[in-house]
C-alpha positions in Angstrom: 95.2 40.4 55.2 92.4 42.3 53.5 89.9 42.0 50.7 89.0 44.8 48.4 87.3 45.1 45.0 89.0 45.2 41.6 87.8 47.6 38.9 85.2 45.0 37.8 83.7 45.0 41.4 85.0 41.5 42.2 86.4 40.9 45.7 90.2 40.2 45.7 92.0 38.9 48.8 95.7 40.0 49.3 96.7 36.6 50.7 95.6 34.9 47.5 98.6 36.7 45.9 101.2 35.6 48.4 103.3 32.4 48.2 104.5 32.8 44.6 107.6 34.9 45.2 108.0 38.6 45.9 105.0 40.9 45.9 105.1 44.7 45.8 102.0 46.0 47.6 101.8 49.4 46.0 99.6 52.2 47.5 98.9 54.9 44.9 96.1 57.0 43.4 95.3 58.5 40.0 95.4 62.1 41.4 98.9 61.6 43.0 101.6 63.2 40.7 104.5 61.4 42.4 102.7 58.1 42.1 102.0 58.6 38.4 105.7 59.6 37.8 106.8 56.4 39.5 104.4 54.1 37.5 106.7 53.8 34.4 109.5 52.5 36.6 107.2 50.0 38.2 106.0 48.9 34.8 109.6 48.4 33.6 110.6 46.4 36.7 107.3 44.4 36.5 107.9 43.5 32.8 111.5 42.5 33.6 110.7 40.3 36.7 107.1 39.2 36.3 108.0 35.7 35.1 110.8 35.3 37.7 109.0 35.4 41.0 107.7 39.0 41.2 104.2 40.5 41.1 102.5 43.8 42.0 99.3 44.2 44.0 98.1 47.8 43.7 95.9 49.5 46.2 94.4 52.8 45.1 93.3 55.6 47.4 91.1 57.0 44.7 87.5 58.3 45.2 86.5 58.2 41.6 86.3 54.8 39.9 86.4 56.5 36.5 89.7 58.3 37.3 91.2 55.2 38.8 90.4 52.9 35.8 91.5 55.6 33.4 94.9 55.9 35.1 95.4 52.1 35.1 94.8 52.1 31.4 96.8 55.2 30.6 99.8 54.1 32.6 99.6 50.5 31.2 99.4 49.0 34.7 98.7 45.3 33.9 98.8 43.8 37.4 96.1 43.3 40.0 94.3 46.5 41.2 92.0 47.0 44.2 90.3 50.0 45.8 87.5 50.6 48.2 87.3 54.2 46.7 87.4 55.7 50.2 90.3 58.1 49.6 92.3 58.5 52.8 89.7 56.4 54.7 90.9 53.4 52.7 90.8 50.4 54.9 93.9 48.7 53.5 95.8 52.0 53.8 94.7 52.3 57.5 95.7 48.6 58.1 99.2 49.2 56.8 99.6 52.7 58.4 99.9 54.5 55.0 99.9 58.2 55.6 101.4 59.4 52.3 101.6 58.0 48.8 103.3 56.7 46.9 104.0 54.0 49.5 104.9 50.4 49.0 106.0 47.2 50.8 107.9 44.4 49.2 107.0 41.1 50.8 108.4 37.6 50.4 106.3 34.5 49.7 105.5 34.2 53.4 104.3 37.8 53.7 107.4 39.0 55.5 108.3 42.6 54.6 111.7 42.7 53.1 111.7 46.4 51.9 109.6 49.5 52.3 109.1 52.5 50.0 111.6 51.5 47.4 111.4 53.4 44.1 113.3 54.1 41.0 116.5 52.2 40.5 116.4 50.9 44.1 113.3 48.7 43.3 115.0 47.1 40.3 118.3 46.6 42.1 116.6 45.1 45.2 114.7 42.6 43.0 117.9 41.7 41.0 119.7 41.0 44.3 116.8 39.0 45.8 116.0 36.9 42.6 119.5 36.1 41.5 
């Protein structure tokens, strides 16, 4: 578990987002090209499954709050976002052993990891299989 601040500066605890279904813990940054190219797919999957037991908890490895917030808005990322703005020294990234981004973990309601680094069609198919 960890706590980090949302764009408004409010502390948000990861564990407060568990227990409701499947949660994608998504490590990304505004400056990461592959992350930004994957965002439309995550948006599509989120919009399809958000009312069916799926949510996203995004952890940014940004240094600039302005760039981070601008990317959230530009990419239409409407889920929970946190960052300590420490770039590769991000405490949540260290805690989860993240050494490259994009990186993600799909966890169940109990916090058990059910998939790692799933992107593109695989993310949608995995959720379809798990939720149906």
